[in-house]
N, C-alpha and C positions, 0 to 999 in steps of 0.2 A: 549460639549466634542466635539472637533475634531477630524481626521482621523488619524494623527500622535499622535494623544495623547490617543488615544485608543489603537493604536500600542504600545505605551509605555509602558501604563499600563499593558496590556498582559505580555510584556518582564518583567516588575519589580517583575510580578509573579513567575519566575523563581526562585526564593532564597526557595519557599516553598517546591520546590523538587517533589518527587514523595513516595507517601505515599498511599501503596494498603490498598485498604477497601471502604466500602459503605455507613457510618456513614456520614460522611461529606457531600458526595455529595446526599445523601437522605432529609437531613437537608437545604440544599441548594437549593434543587427542592421543598420541601416544601413551602420555603418562596416564591418562583416565581409562586406558585400554581399548582403544580407537574405538568408542561406543557408535560410531556411525557406520562402520563396517556391518553392525547387526541390523541396518534398517534399509528399508526400500524408499524412493522419492520420486515426489514429483519435483523437478527444480524449476522455478518461477523467477526469469530475467526480463527487464525490460526500464521502460522509463515511467510510465503510467498505466495503469490498468492492471499491475501486479498484485493488488491485495483484492482487488474485486474476482479476478480469475481465480486468485486462491481460495476465496469464499466459496464460490458456488463449485468449483471441483471437491473442495475437501467436504462442504454440504453432501453433496450428491452420493461421493463414497460413504459417508455415515449414513445416509438414508439406504446404501446398497448392503448396508450390516457390516463393514470394516471399522475398526479401531483405528481414529486417525489423529496424527496430530501435525498441528499448524503451528509453524515459526514466523511469526512478523513483526516487523518494525516500519516506522514507526508506530508506538501506541497512542490511542485516543484518552483512555479515561488513566490507565494506572500501570505499572510498570508489568504484573503479571502476565496481561494480555499478550506477551511475547510467546508464552508458551502455552499451549491448549490443548486436551486433548478429548475430540466428540465435543468441543465447543467448551468444555468448560477449563477455566483458568487453571495453572498450577496452584496448587495450596500455599499457605505462605509456609507453613512447616517444611513442605517438599523444599520451597525456594530457598531457605535458610541452610537446611542440610546440606542441598547442594553447594551453594555457593562457598558453604566454609570447605567442600572439596575441591574446588574450583582455586580459592583462596592460595590453599595448601599447595597447589601444582603452580600455580605461579611463582610462589615465594620460594621453592625448590626452583626453577628454571631460572632466578634472579641469582638464588647463591652459586648457581654453576657457573654466573658469567654470561647467560643468555638474556636477550632481551624479554622485558614483560611483556604477556601480550596485550593487545588495544582492546579496549571496551568490547565492541561487536566480535572480535574473536574468543572474548572469554563468555560473552552471552551466547554463541553458536554454539561452543562445547558443552555449556551446560544444558541448552536444548537437545545435542546429541545425547546426552546421558539421560538427562527426563524420557526422552521418548524411548530410548532403549529400555529403559526401566518398568517403565508403564506397557512395554510389550505391543508399540503399535503394528498393525498389519503394513502401513504406509504413511510416510509424512510429506505431505505439501510445504517444501519449502520456500521460501521467497529471500532472494538476495538483498543485501543492504545499497550496494552500489556496484555497478558494473557487471561482472561476472567471472572472467578468467583469472583476475587476481582476488575476488570476495572470498572472503574467510569460509562460505558456504560451500566453494567450489571444491573444499578437501574431500567431499564424498567421491567413492566412483561412480561410474555410469548411472544417473538417474533410471529408473524404468520410462520418464517421458520428461524432455526438455523442453521448455517452453518460453517464447518469447514473446511478450508485449509488445504493445506500441513504444518504438523506439523515437528516440528526439533529442534533441539537446541539453543537457543537464549534467553538472559535475565535470564541467569539461576541463578543470583544474586537475582532476585525475584521470579522466578516461577519452580527452584528446578534444581539440577544437572542430572537425569534422564528424558528420554523421556515418562516414565509413570508420573512421576510427572507433568511436562511440560503438557503432555495430560490431567492431570486430572485439571489443573486450565483451560485448554482452554473449556472443555468439561462442564465446569461451567456455560456457557451460556444456557447449555439447561435446560429447564424447563416444568413443566406437561402444556400441550396444545399446546403446540408447534409441529411443522413438522421437523427433523433434514435431513441433507443433508451432509455427509462428502465427500471429496475425498478420493481415494484410499490412504491408510496409511501404516506403518510400522506395523507387526503384533502386537507389545504391545500397541501400540498407539490404533488400531482399537480396541483389546479388553477391553481398557479403554473407549472409546466411545459406543460400542456395550452393556456395561454392564450398563452404566450410562443411555443409552435411554431406556433398558429393567427396570431398577429400577423405572423410570419415568414412564414406559409403553407408550412409544410415539415412534411414526414411524421413522424408519431410514432406509434410501436410502443413497447407496454408489455408487458414479459415476466411472465409466470405469470398473466397474465388469463386464459389458458387453462390449465386444470390441469395439474401433473406428477402422473405417476401412478407405480404400482408401485416406491416406492422402497424401495431395501434400502442400510441405513446401515451403515457400517462404519469403522474406524480406517483400513485401510489401503486398501479399493476399498470405492466406493460407486457404485451403478446405479440408473436411473432413467428412463421414457418420458416424452417431451416431445413434444406436437402432432406425433403420427405417426411419430418415432421413437422404436422401441423400444427397449430395452436399453445406453442410452448410460452410459459409467462414465468417473469419473474416482478419480484417485489422491491426491484432499486430502480430508483429515477434517474433520467441524463439520457439524453439521445445515446451516447457514445456505450451505454451499458447493454445494449442491442449488440454490439461487436463483442463486447468482452465474454458476453453468454454463448454466442455462436463459438468464439474460441473456446469456452469452457466445455461445450459439446464435444469440439474436434478432439480435446486433451481426453476426455471419458471414452470416446471412441478407441483412442490410441492405446488407454489402458487396456479396455476389452482385448485388444489384439496380445497384449501381454498376458493376458491369461485372467484377468480382474473380471468377476461376474458384476455386469453392473446393468440390470432390466431397466427398459424405457419407464417404466414405473417410479423408479428412484431418480432416475434422469430427471424426471418432469417433478418430481417431488421435491427435490434437492434445488431446483433451478427456483422454485416457486417460495421456497423457505428460506433461501440464502438473505441475509441481513448484513450489512457493512456499514456501521456508523460513518457519519463525516463525507459520504458519499453523494453530494446530492441529496441530503437527507432534511425530509420535512420535519421540523420540531415542533410547530405549531400553526395555526390557523386565524384567519380573520386578525391580524393582518398575517398572510403566510409567511412563516420564517423557516428559511434552508439556510442549511451548512455544506459546504463542500470544500475539500481538501485541495483545491486548484492551487499548484506552491509555483508552475514552471510555464514556460511559453506553451508549449502543446497543452497542457491540461487548463490554461486559460484560453486557449481557442474552443477546446470541447466545450467549456463552460459557456462561452459568448454562444455557440450554435445552441445551447439547451435555454440559456436564455431570450434569444430570439424566437425559438419553438414554444416555448412554456407560457413564456409572459409579454406576450406581443400586445403592445399598448396598455402596459402596465405601468405604473408609478413603481421605481425599485429606489429602495437606501441599501446601500452597502455599506458593512462592516470589514474592513480588510486589516491583515494583520502579516506580517512577512519575516522571514530572514534576511539578513543583510548581504548573504553569499548566493541569495537566490536571484533571477533574473526578474527585478521588481518591476523595471522599466517596462518589459516588454508583456507581463501581467496589466501593468496597468492600463499600456497601449490599446490591447486586445477588449480589454473590458469596460474603460470609465465612461465611454460615450452612453451606455445603457443606464447611467446611474442618474438621479434625479440630484441627490445627496450621498456625499461619501463620508464615512466615519473611519479615522485610523486610531489603530490601537499596536501597543506594545505587546507581541507573545510574552508573557510572564515565565520566570524562571528558565531563560534561555539565554543561555551567553550568544547563543549566534543572531538573536533577535534583532531587528531593526526597529528604533526608536519610534513611536507612533506620529510623532514631530516631524521628524526628517520624513518618513514617508508620507505626511500632507503634503511637506514642501514638493514633494517629487510630482504626487498627484496633482498639486496645485497646477503644474506646468500646462498640463490639457484640460482640467476641470475647474470650473469657479467656486464650486460651493462643496469645500472639503473642512472638515473639522478635525484636527488632533483630541481625543479624549484620554483621560487618564486612566482609567481601568475599565476591564470588560463589563465591570456591572453597569458602571456607567454608559458604556457604547450601546449595551441593551436597553437601560431604560431611555435613552434619548432617542434610539431608533425606534422606539414603540410611542414615543411621543410625535416624532416626527413623520409616523405613518400612520394613513387611515386604514379602515378596514377592509378594503379592497386592495389595498398595496402590497408590496412584496419589502420583505428584509432579508438580504443576502448575505451571509457571512461566510468568507472565503479566505484563502492563503494558508498558511503553514498550519499542517495537522498539530502540531505542540499548542496550539490557543484553544483548538475547538473541544476538546474535551471538557475543559474549564468552564466554557461558554454553553455546553449543551447542559452541565450541571447547573449554572444559572438559569437556563431556561426551563429547568424540572422545576427549579425551587417557586421560581415565576407561575408557573402554572398550577402548582399545589397550592401555593398563595391564593392565586384567582378563583379555583374552582370550592377554595375551604368557605 
């Protein structure tokens, strides 16, 4: 199997959709020798902040000398980002070989009258196989959606189960209330794990505490002790946390302080599990963590920032960062969203800060909302909105509209930010040539 054939095969699985449940993934993993049973995990669930916390924790563990697997979705630039060991993507050769094995296992299930595994189940099983064969000391594992019935939850108890900020999202699968959604997310808690949670809404916190008490597992809540002496910035941010002074992170956005504090508590929980994480490695890991597409500065004069705010909670956090970093700045938006997301809420929380808004259609995504349709929605609350035909046109037009001291902010679905970043890189190379 060649690399493009592997990608085509994975793409062909989309027709099997999303089917919550663990029976199929259990059977698929059984046919592969249950590779997940030979691994240890930090299991991360939540609505927003999962990727950032995963990035902090895995970078810290790598700085502490461990061989660390990362399993993430969605990806920004290319498919292979899903599977990383110590920050390096799976090779094309390894992906092709493993895809052949997964394809054979799926076909054998169908031949025996069993349902074909879903795309996420296939990808998750492939990740387990890859990390097992790479002899990872620990894998930082991000749920795809929910937790209780998510394919990643086929694992035995994680060393640490992590719950990032929980809010309304994927309601058609997880429920229409915060309590219901929290119950699904808290499904990753199992006897024998340690639990670390972000500070949550009261009804969410009640669900998490009750679940932890039922399972008799220790629970730590980050930010119960206040973060102190915060120095915000677009390139570097510093803060004190619970006796540790002057911690530094390279990720922008006001909410990243909370994500970093949560990661600190996860690392502390891991030390209680026997992992050696010196303070030097903790500081280095926080400082060196990079996570593209999360309030990422792509260029300056004008300042061009990309952010994956794609639901209401993320839009609220983005609005807070806009108010903080860009006070009295003229801002041009580029927005692209998926039609099954809360685009009305995203618009509601962010539109008032923009001088001009450009809408785009995220390319190569069947769930994409058309740029023209999105423009019609934006026009209900903002008079200066234009639908553009391509990401290239959006980038060019935004630069024509923006002065050197203005801000261009591209946000919405992560599915288009990777291509937008490539366009910006090409533009910067031409500018410097």
